[in-house]
All heavy atoms as TSV, in Angstrom:
chain	resi	resn	atom	element	x	y	z
A	1	MET	N	N	162.892	242.638	46.909
A	1	MET	CA	C	161.763	242.900	46.007
A	1	MET	C	C	160.387	242.768	46.838
A	1	MET	O	O	159.533	243.656	46.580
A	1	MET	CB	C	161.729	241.822	44.924
A	1	MET	CG	C	160.609	242.012	43.964
A	1	MET	SD	S	160.963	243.170	42.679
A	1	MET	CE	C	160.234	242.326	41.319
A	2	ARG	N	N	160.351	241.857	47.739
A	2	ARG	CA	C	159.110	241.695	48.476
A	2	ARG	C	C	158.859	242.988	49.365
A	2	ARG	O	O	157.781	243.307	49.521
A	2	ARG	CB	C	159.151	240.408	49.366
A	2	ARG	CG	C	157.838	240.172	50.058
A	2	ARG	CD	C	157.777	238.918	50.728
A	2	ARG	NE	N	156.553	238.862	51.468
A	2	ARG	CZ	C	156.198	237.881	52.314
A	2	ARG	NH1	N	157.093	236.939	52.502
A	2	ARG	NH2	N	155.121	237.873	52.899
A	3	GLY	N	N	159.922	243.462	49.929
A	3	GLY	CA	C	159.749	244.684	50.746
A	3	GLY	C	C	159.177	245.849	50.005
A	3	GLY	O	O	158.502	246.641	50.625
A	4	GLN	N	N	159.392	245.925	48.669
A	4	GLN	CA	C	158.883	247.061	47.892
A	4	GLN	C	C	157.477	246.802	47.506
A	4	GLN	O	O	156.713	247.689	47.327
A	4	GLN	CB	C	159.737	247.192	46.639
A	4	GLN	CG	C	161.178	247.589	46.892
A	4	GLN	CD	C	162.006	247.552	45.578
A	4	GLN	OE1	O	161.459	247.047	44.581
A	4	GLN	NE2	N	163.200	248.031	45.688
A	5	LEU	N	N	156.998	245.486	47.483
A	5	LEU	CA	C	155.706	245.256	47.051
A	5	LEU	C	C	154.678	245.196	48.197
A	5	LEU	O	O	153.542	245.582	48.014
A	5	LEU	CB	C	155.691	243.818	46.377
A	5	LEU	CG	C	154.396	243.292	45.699
A	5	LEU	CD1	C	154.101	244.265	44.514
A	5	LEU	CD2	C	154.696	241.955	45.145
A	6	TRP	N	N	155.139	244.921	49.398
A	6	TRP	CA	C	154.211	244.727	50.505
A	6	TRP	C	C	153.461	245.992	50.865
A	6	TRP	O	O	152.207	245.977	51.010
A	6	TRP	CB	C	154.963	244.178	51.664
A	6	TRP	CG	C	154.215	244.014	52.920
A	6	TRP	CD1	C	154.282	244.703	54.050
A	6	TRP	CD2	C	153.125	243.056	53.086
A	6	TRP	NE1	N	153.436	244.277	54.974
A	6	TRP	CE2	C	152.709	243.247	54.433
A	6	TRP	CE3	C	152.523	242.078	52.322
A	6	TRP	CZ2	C	151.601	242.512	54.931
A	6	TRP	CZ3	C	151.535	241.364	52.798
A	6	TRP	CH2	C	151.013	241.569	54.094
A	7	PRO	N	N	154.063	247.177	51.141
A	7	PRO	CA	C	153.251	248.311	51.597
A	7	PRO	C	C	152.099	248.691	50.694
A	7	PRO	O	O	151.040	248.989	51.067
A	7	PRO	CB	C	154.294	249.408	51.735
A	7	PRO	CG	C	155.550	248.632	52.077
A	7	PRO	CD	C	155.406	247.462	51.235
A	8	PRO	N	N	152.332	248.777	49.371
A	8	PRO	CA	C	151.219	249.109	48.450
A	8	PRO	C	C	150.054	248.153	48.520
A	8	PRO	O	O	148.891	248.553	48.488
A	8	PRO	CB	C	151.798	249.264	47.026
A	8	PRO	CG	C	153.244	249.485	47.236
A	8	PRO	CD	C	153.569	248.766	48.548
A	9	LEU	N	N	150.389	246.892	48.664
A	9	LEU	CA	C	149.361	245.877	48.799
A	9	LEU	C	C	148.571	246.032	50.050
A	9	LEU	O	O	147.337	245.905	50.070
A	9	LEU	CB	C	149.918	244.413	48.661
A	9	LEU	CG	C	150.455	244.022	47.374
A	9	LEU	CD1	C	151.061	242.590	47.421
A	9	LEU	CD2	C	149.424	244.019	46.317
A	10	LEU	N	N	149.205	246.255	51.148
A	10	LEU	CA	C	148.572	246.517	52.378
A	10	LEU	C	C	147.720	247.713	52.399
A	10	LEU	O	O	146.565	247.682	52.939
A	10	LEU	CB	C	149.603	246.581	53.518
A	10	LEU	CG	C	149.120	246.473	54.945
A	10	LEU	CD1	C	148.382	245.098	55.145
A	10	LEU	CD2	C	150.245	246.593	55.913
A	11	SER	N	N	148.146	248.818	51.826
A	11	SER	CA	C	147.344	250.016	51.858
A	11	SER	C	C	146.177	249.852	50.892
A	11	SER	O	O	145.012	250.360	51.166
A	11	SER	CB	C	148.121	251.240	51.429
A	11	SER	OG	O	148.646	251.054	50.070
A	12	ASP	N	N	146.305	249.064	49.777
A	12	ASP	CA	C	145.165	248.794	48.890
A	12	ASP	C	C	144.139	247.894	49.650
A	12	ASP	O	O	142.958	248.106	49.468
A	12	ASP	CB	C	145.647	248.060	47.658
A	12	ASP	CG	C	146.410	248.996	46.741
A	12	ASP	OD1	O	146.263	250.240	46.856
A	12	ASP	OD2	O	147.058	248.475	45.854
A	13	PHE	N	N	144.605	246.994	50.358
A	13	PHE	CA	C	143.733	246.069	51.156
A	13	PHE	C	C	142.912	246.942	52.194
A	13	PHE	O	O	141.732	246.721	52.305
A	13	PHE	CB	C	144.607	245.066	51.902
A	13	PHE	CG	C	143.696	244.217	52.858
A	13	PHE	CD1	C	142.832	243.233	52.424
A	13	PHE	CD2	C	143.902	244.403	54.186
A	13	PHE	CE1	C	142.035	242.538	53.284
A	13	PHE	CE2	C	143.172	243.674	55.142
A	13	PHE	CZ	C	142.220	242.733	54.642
A	14	PHE	N	N	143.616	247.834	52.902
A	14	PHE	CA	C	142.929	248.653	53.925
A	14	PHE	C	C	141.869	249.543	53.215
A	14	PHE	O	O	140.839	249.772	53.799
A	14	PHE	CB	C	143.922	249.450	54.748
A	14	PHE	CG	C	144.745	248.637	55.697
A	14	PHE	CD1	C	145.915	249.089	56.105
A	14	PHE	CD2	C	144.288	247.494	56.195
A	14	PHE	CE1	C	146.689	248.283	56.944
A	14	PHE	CE2	C	144.966	246.679	57.025
A	14	PHE	CZ	C	146.191	247.120	57.482
A	15	ALA	N	N	142.215	250.107	52.088
A	15	ALA	CA	C	141.296	250.977	51.437
A	15	ALA	C	C	140.028	250.151	50.961
A	15	ALA	O	O	138.889	250.709	51.043
A	15	ALA	CB	C	141.965	251.686	50.193
A	16	SER	N	N	140.235	248.955	50.425
A	16	SER	CA	C	139.057	248.131	50.003
A	16	SER	C	C	138.274	247.756	51.181
A	16	SER	O	O	137.012	247.713	51.080
A	16	SER	CB	C	139.537	246.954	49.150
A	16	SER	OG	O	140.288	246.099	49.954
A	17	VAL	N	N	138.857	247.392	52.331
A	17	VAL	CA	C	138.044	247.006	53.522
A	17	VAL	C	C	137.290	248.219	54.041
A	17	VAL	O	O	136.153	248.112	54.349
A	17	VAL	CB	C	139.035	246.551	54.606
A	17	VAL	CG1	C	138.330	246.461	55.952
A	17	VAL	CG2	C	139.600	245.150	54.206
A	18	SER	N	N	137.839	249.391	53.950
A	18	SER	CA	C	137.176	250.679	54.295
A	18	SER	C	C	135.989	250.921	53.417
A	18	SER	O	O	134.920	251.295	53.930
A	18	SER	CB	C	138.132	251.814	54.343
A	18	SER	OG	O	139.180	251.650	55.156
A	19	ARG	N	N	136.201	250.719	52.113
A	19	ARG	CA	C	135.019	250.927	51.268
A	19	ARG	C	C	133.998	249.903	51.471
A	19	ARG	O	O	132.755	250.273	51.527
A	19	ARG	CB	C	135.493	250.818	49.781
A	19	ARG	CG	C	136.153	252.054	49.286
A	19	ARG	CD	C	136.315	252.064	47.806
A	19	ARG	NE	N	137.099	250.909	47.356
A	19	ARG	CZ	C	138.495	250.871	47.279
A	19	ARG	NH1	N	139.164	251.903	47.659
A	19	ARG	NH2	N	139.049	249.822	46.888
A	20	GLU	N	N	134.246	248.668	51.702
A	20	GLU	CA	C	133.293	247.654	51.964
A	20	GLU	C	C	132.567	247.874	53.246
A	20	GLU	O	O	131.399	247.524	53.408
A	20	GLU	CB	C	133.953	246.312	51.988
A	20	GLU	CG	C	134.446	245.743	50.693
A	20	GLU	CD	C	133.302	245.568	49.660
A	20	GLU	OE1	O	132.223	245.021	50.087
A	20	GLU	OE2	O	133.470	245.960	48.466
A	21	ALA	N	N	133.186	248.477	54.225
A	21	ALA	CA	C	132.611	248.738	55.547
A	21	ALA	C	C	131.704	249.909	55.479
A	21	ALA	O	O	130.696	249.960	56.173
A	21	ALA	CB	C	133.660	248.917	56.590
A	22	THR	N	N	131.994	250.898	54.644
A	22	THR	CA	C	131.160	252.114	54.591
A	22	THR	C	C	130.060	252.145	53.547
A	22	THR	O	O	129.193	252.900	53.635
A	22	THR	CB	C	132.087	253.350	54.420
A	22	THR	OG1	O	132.892	253.245	53.242
A	22	THR	CG2	C	133.038	253.596	55.618
A	23	ASN	N	N	130.200	251.292	52.558
A	23	ASN	CA	C	129.196	251.285	51.521
A	23	ASN	C	C	127.776	250.958	52.013
A	23	ASN	O	O	126.849	251.611	51.496
A	23	ASN	CB	C	129.596	250.195	50.364
A	23	ASN	CG	C	130.589	250.814	49.434
A	23	ASN	OD1	O	130.775	252.072	49.347
A	23	ASN	ND2	N	131.251	249.977	48.650
A	24	PRO	N	N	127.571	250.025	52.902
A	24	PRO	CA	C	126.198	249.823	53.419
A	24	PRO	C	C	125.616	251.042	54.174
A	24	PRO	O	O	124.441	251.211	54.255
A	24	PRO	CB	C	126.334	248.622	54.363
A	24	PRO	CG	C	127.510	248.038	53.983
A	24	PRO	CD	C	128.482	249.030	53.472
A	25	LEU	N	N	126.555	251.891	54.715
A	25	LEU	CA	C	126.010	253.065	55.364
A	25	LEU	C	C	125.630	254.257	54.489
A	25	LEU	O	O	125.007	255.211	54.851
A	25	LEU	CB	C	127.037	253.584	56.408
A	25	LEU	CG	C	127.563	252.573	57.427
A	25	LEU	CD1	C	128.749	253.171	58.199
A	25	LEU	CD2	C	126.407	252.221	58.347
A	26	LYS	N	N	126.156	254.152	53.228
A	26	LYS	CA	C	125.923	255.302	52.282
A	26	LYS	C	C	124.473	255.669	52.027
A	26	LYS	O	O	124.247	256.843	52.012
A	26	LYS	CB	C	126.686	254.934	51.004
A	26	LYS	CG	C	126.821	256.143	50.109
A	26	LYS	CD	C	127.631	255.782	48.903
A	26	LYS	CE	C	129.094	255.835	49.227
A	26	LYS	NZ	N	129.974	255.756	48.115
A	27	PRO	N	N	123.583	254.746	51.747
A	27	PRO	CA	C	122.168	255.145	51.539
A	27	PRO	C	C	121.608	255.993	52.647
A	27	PRO	O	O	120.785	256.842	52.368
A	27	PRO	CB	C	121.495	253.861	51.304
A	27	PRO	CG	C	122.473	252.863	50.933
A	27	PRO	CD	C	123.727	253.285	51.608
A	28	LYS	N	N	121.893	255.665	53.855
A	28	LYS	CA	C	121.322	256.353	54.992
A	28	LYS	C	C	122.003	257.694	55.340
A	28	LYS	O	O	121.376	258.664	55.621
A	28	LYS	CB	C	121.355	255.416	56.234
A	28	LYS	CG	C	120.623	256.085	57.388
A	28	LYS	CD	C	120.532	255.112	58.561
A	28	LYS	CE	C	119.730	255.599	59.696
A	28	LYS	NZ	N	119.653	254.688	60.804
A	29	TYR	N	N	123.346	257.710	55.275
A	29	TYR	CA	C	124.126	258.887	55.692
A	29	TYR	C	C	124.771	259.670	54.638
A	29	TYR	O	O	125.424	260.666	54.961
A	29	TYR	CB	C	125.198	258.425	56.702
A	29	TYR	CG	C	124.586	257.748	57.893
A	29	TYR	CD1	C	124.686	256.464	58.109
A	29	TYR	CD2	C	123.975	258.509	58.899
A	29	TYR	CE1	C	124.166	255.868	59.288
A	29	TYR	CE2	C	123.459	257.955	60.007
A	29	TYR	CZ	C	123.516	256.612	60.165
A	29	TYR	OH	O	122.951	255.994	61.314
A	30	ASP	N	N	124.623	259.364	53.412
A	30	ASP	CA	C	125.270	260.020	52.254
A	30	ASP	C	C	124.880	261.513	52.155
A	30	ASP	O	O	125.661	262.344	51.735
A	30	ASP	CB	C	125.018	259.345	50.977
A	30	ASP	CG	C	125.958	259.814	49.842
A	30	ASP	OD1	O	127.094	260.185	50.230
A	30	ASP	OD2	O	125.559	259.699	48.725
A	31	ARG	N	N	123.704	261.905	52.585
A	31	ARG	CA	C	123.232	263.267	52.542
A	31	ARG	C	C	123.802	264.175	53.495
A	31	ARG	O	O	123.777	265.433	53.407
A	31	ARG	CB	C	121.695	263.250	52.582
A	31	ARG	CG	C	121.200	262.961	53.987
A	31	ARG	CD	C	119.623	263.017	54.054
A	31	ARG	NE	N	119.197	262.969	55.343
A	31	ARG	CZ	C	119.124	261.857	56.070
A	31	ARG	NH1	N	119.510	260.725	55.539
A	31	ARG	NH2	N	118.612	261.816	57.353
A	32	LEU	N	N	124.542	263.616	54.445
A	32	LEU	CA	C	125.168	264.432	55.504
A	32	LEU	C	C	126.378	265.114	54.954
A	32	LEU	O	O	127.112	264.531	54.164
A	32	LEU	CB	C	125.519	263.541	56.718
A	32	LEU	CG	C	124.389	262.942	57.450
A	32	LEU	CD1	C	124.954	262.063	58.533
A	32	LEU	CD2	C	123.495	263.974	58.048
A	33	TYR	N	N	126.641	266.295	55.417
A	33	TYR	CA	C	127.756	267.040	54.920
A	33	TYR	C	C	129.098	266.383	55.323
A	33	TYR	O	O	129.324	266.029	56.434
A	33	TYR	CB	C	127.633	268.485	55.461
A	33	TYR	CG	C	128.884	269.375	55.097
A	33	TYR	CD1	C	128.893	269.928	53.878
A	33	TYR	CD2	C	129.880	269.586	55.996
A	33	TYR	CE1	C	129.972	270.709	53.448
A	33	TYR	CE2	C	130.954	270.393	55.676
A	33	TYR	CZ	C	131.002	270.968	54.326
A	33	TYR	OH	O	132.015	271.761	53.994
A	34	GLY	N	N	129.967	266.152	54.288
A	34	GLY	CA	C	131.277	265.624	54.508
A	34	GLY	C	C	131.357	264.070	54.746
A	34	GLY	O	O	132.342	263.587	55.181
A	35	TYR	N	N	130.324	263.432	54.417
A	35	TYR	CA	C	130.292	261.972	54.713
A	35	TYR	C	C	131.420	261.268	53.974
A	35	TYR	O	O	132.204	260.500	54.519
A	35	TYR	CB	C	128.975	261.345	54.180
A	35	TYR	CG	C	128.973	259.844	54.297
A	35	TYR	CD1	C	128.691	259.147	55.461
A	35	TYR	CD2	C	129.155	259.097	53.120
A	35	TYR	CE1	C	128.676	257.795	55.561
A	35	TYR	CE2	C	129.191	257.703	53.237
A	35	TYR	CZ	C	128.899	257.051	54.458
A	35	TYR	OH	O	128.921	255.687	54.539
A	36	GLU	N	N	131.640	261.528	52.701
A	36	GLU	CA	C	132.660	260.868	51.846
A	36	GLU	C	C	134.075	261.262	52.399
A	36	GLU	O	O	134.988	260.436	52.432
A	36	GLU	CB	C	132.619	261.278	50.435
A	36	GLU	CG	C	131.352	260.642	49.746
A	36	GLU	CD	C	131.591	259.180	49.524
A	36	GLU	OE1	O	132.739	258.657	49.424
A	36	GLU	OE2	O	130.542	258.441	49.576
A	37	GLU	N	N	134.314	262.509	52.786
A	37	GLU	CA	C	135.662	262.987	53.217
A	37	GLU	C	C	135.928	262.426	54.595
A	37	GLU	O	O	137.199	262.301	54.879
A	37	GLU	CB	C	135.628	264.524	53.232
A	37	GLU	CG	C	135.611	265.182	51.881
A	37	GLU	CD	C	134.161	265.223	51.302
A	37	GLU	OE1	O	133.202	265.176	52.098
A	37	GLU	OE2	O	134.034	265.321	50.099
A	38	VAL	N	N	135.038	262.118	55.437
A	38	VAL	CA	C	135.355	261.771	56.818
A	38	VAL	C	C	135.284	260.252	57.068
A	38	VAL	O	O	136.062	259.712	57.773
A	38	VAL	CB	C	134.402	262.504	57.767
A	38	VAL	CG1	C	134.532	262.069	59.221
A	38	VAL	CG2	C	134.672	263.983	57.640
A	39	THR	N	N	134.306	259.569	56.496
A	39	THR	CA	C	133.987	258.193	56.795
A	39	THR	C	C	135.120	257.264	56.290
A	39	THR	O	O	135.473	256.410	57.114
A	39	THR	CB	C	132.658	257.796	56.276
A	39	THR	OG1	O	131.667	258.729	56.717
A	39	THR	CG2	C	132.210	256.453	56.791
A	40	LEU	N	N	135.483	257.422	55.099
A	40	LEU	CA	C	136.568	256.431	54.611
A	40	LEU	C	C	137.877	256.545	55.416
A	40	LEU	O	O	138.365	255.527	55.783
A	40	LEU	CB	C	136.806	256.749	53.141
A	40	LEU	CG	C	135.678	256.145	52.233
A	40	LEU	CD1	C	135.894	256.592	50.790
A	40	LEU	CD2	C	135.588	254.646	52.333
A	41	PRO	N	N	138.415	257.724	55.720
A	41	PRO	CA	C	139.678	257.746	56.492
A	41	PRO	C	C	139.497	257.240	57.816
A	41	PRO	O	O	140.402	256.550	58.377
A	41	PRO	CB	C	140.004	259.257	56.553
A	41	PRO	CG	C	139.296	259.889	55.375
A	41	PRO	CD	C	138.096	259.112	55.207
A	42	LYS	N	N	138.324	257.466	58.455
A	42	LYS	CA	C	138.083	256.903	59.841
A	42	LYS	C	C	138.053	255.388	59.734
A	42	LYS	O	O	138.484	254.634	60.658
A	42	LYS	CB	C	136.828	257.492	60.457
A	42	LYS	CG	C	137.073	258.835	60.925
A	42	LYS	CD	C	135.853	259.325	61.681
A	42	LYS	CE	C	136.085	260.835	62.144
A	42	LYS	NZ	N	134.962	261.347	62.951
A	43	ALA	N	N	137.332	254.851	58.782
A	43	ALA	CA	C	137.190	253.386	58.692
A	43	ALA	C	C	138.654	252.803	58.389
A	43	ALA	O	O	138.970	251.728	58.900
A	43	ALA	CB	C	136.345	253.022	57.503
A	44	GLU	N	N	139.471	253.545	57.647
A	44	GLU	CA	C	140.814	253.067	57.370
A	44	GLU	C	C	141.672	253.068	58.631
A	44	GLU	O	O	142.480	252.128	58.891
A	44	GLU	CB	C	141.465	253.842	56.312
A	44	GLU	CG	C	142.668	253.261	55.732
A	44	GLU	CD	C	143.187	253.943	54.411
A	44	GLU	OE1	O	142.357	254.509	53.727
A	44	GLU	OE2	O	144.390	253.746	54.172
A	45	MET	N	N	141.453	254.123	59.523
A	45	MET	CA	C	142.175	254.130	60.798
A	45	MET	C	C	141.788	252.925	61.713
A	45	MET	O	O	142.675	252.303	62.383
A	45	MET	CB	C	141.896	255.389	61.491
A	45	MET	CG	C	142.669	256.593	60.880
A	45	MET	SD	S	142.613	258.067	61.851
A	45	MET	CE	C	140.846	258.395	61.982
A	46	VAL	N	N	140.476	252.558	61.632
A	46	VAL	CA	C	140.012	251.388	62.422
A	46	VAL	C	C	140.663	250.162	61.877
A	46	VAL	O	O	141.075	249.292	62.667
A	46	VAL	CB	C	138.435	251.360	62.470
A	46	VAL	CG1	C	138.012	250.011	63.033
A	46	VAL	CG2	C	137.899	252.470	63.209
A	47	THR	N	N	140.779	250.031	60.632
A	47	THR	CA	C	141.386	248.863	60.001
A	47	THR	C	C	142.828	248.760	60.316
A	47	THR	O	O	143.343	247.643	60.660
A	47	THR	CB	C	141.163	248.861	58.381
A	47	THR	OG1	O	139.863	249.118	58.132
A	47	THR	CG2	C	141.643	247.612	57.797
A	48	TRP	N	N	143.521	249.825	60.308
A	48	TRP	CA	C	144.987	249.800	60.742
A	48	TRP	C	C	145.055	249.373	62.215
A	48	TRP	O	O	146.009	248.657	62.531
A	48	TRP	CB	C	145.589	251.288	60.569
A	48	TRP	CG	C	146.137	251.463	59.226
A	48	TRP	CD1	C	145.539	252.214	58.177
A	48	TRP	CD2	C	147.318	250.963	58.615
A	48	TRP	NE1	N	146.336	252.158	57.125
A	48	TRP	CE2	C	147.435	251.455	57.322
A	48	TRP	CE3	C	148.378	250.080	59.123
A	48	TRP	CZ2	C	148.480	251.123	56.505
A	48	TRP	CZ3	C	149.432	249.755	58.265
A	48	TRP	CH2	C	149.514	250.301	57.051
A	49	ALA	N	N	144.194	249.896	63.069
A	49	ALA	CA	C	144.223	249.616	64.452
A	49	ALA	C	C	144.029	248.111	64.661
A	49	ALA	O	O	144.612	247.459	65.507
A	49	ALA	CB	C	143.234	250.437	65.221
A	50	LEU	N	N	143.104	247.536	63.941
A	50	LEU	CA	C	142.740	246.162	64.102
A	50	LEU	C	C	143.949	245.236	63.541
A	50	LEU	O	O	144.217	244.252	64.151
A	50	LEU	CB	C	141.468	245.767	63.343
A	50	LEU	CG	C	140.205	246.261	63.910
A	50	LEU	CD1	C	139.064	245.969	63.052
A	50	LEU	CD2	C	140.004	245.718	65.297
A	51	HIS	N	N	144.603	245.822	62.575
A	51	HIS	CA	C	145.775	245.072	62.010
A	51	HIS	C	C	146.898	245.153	62.975
A	51	HIS	O	O	147.618	244.126	63.117
A	51	HIS	CB	C	146.207	245.736	60.661
A	51	HIS	CG	C	147.517	245.158	60.119
A	51	HIS	ND1	N	147.623	243.944	59.689
A	51	HIS	CD2	C	148.729	245.783	60.073
A	51	HIS	CE1	C	148.864	243.736	59.276
A	51	HIS	NE2	N	149.545	244.749	59.601
A	52	GLU	N	N	147.156	246.219	63.671
A	52	GLU	CA	C	148.206	246.321	64.652
A	52	GLU	C	C	147.919	245.589	65.931
A	52	GLU	O	O	148.879	245.363	66.669
A	52	GLU	CB	C	148.512	247.779	64.919
A	52	GLU	CG	C	149.081	248.578	63.645
A	52	GLU	CD	C	150.447	247.961	63.226
A	52	GLU	OE1	O	151.240	247.697	64.114
A	52	GLU	OE2	O	150.683	247.926	62.029
A	53	TYR	N	N	146.719	245.355	66.209
A	53	TYR	CA	C	146.370	244.755	67.464
A	53	TYR	C	C	146.604	243.241	67.414
A	53	TYR	O	O	145.876	242.460	66.695
A	53	TYR	CB	C	144.886	244.969	67.832
A	53	TYR	CG	C	144.464	244.388	69.127
A	53	TYR	CD1	C	144.812	244.936	70.362
A	53	TYR	CD2	C	143.718	243.189	69.123
A	53	TYR	CE1	C	144.476	244.418	71.562
A	53	TYR	CE2	C	143.309	242.618	70.319
A	53	TYR	CZ	C	143.707	243.258	71.502
A	53	TYR	OH	O	143.296	242.680	72.677
A	54	ARG	N	N	147.606	242.695	67.987
A	54	ARG	CA	C	147.957	241.299	67.996
A	54	ARG	C	C	148.334	240.876	69.361
A	54	ARG	O	O	148.956	241.466	70.065
A	54	ARG	CB	C	149.033	241.069	67.098
A	54	ARG	CG	C	148.736	241.321	65.617
A	54	ARG	CD	C	149.862	240.835	64.738
A	54	ARG	NE	N	149.876	241.723	63.574
A	54	ARG	CZ	C	150.695	241.399	62.568
A	54	ARG	NH1	N	151.429	240.385	62.541
A	54	ARG	NH2	N	150.748	242.227	61.532
């Protein structure tokens, strides 16, 4: 049961960390084309890399 619950929790955690990291940048860079589509996935990739780095 735990194996089924863990991946969704981890992906939700990474998504929330990405939002928290990019929200302060939104007032300055939101007017740029593609900000929403590009910034969140990149922040999530950085979060995954930090998680894997041990």
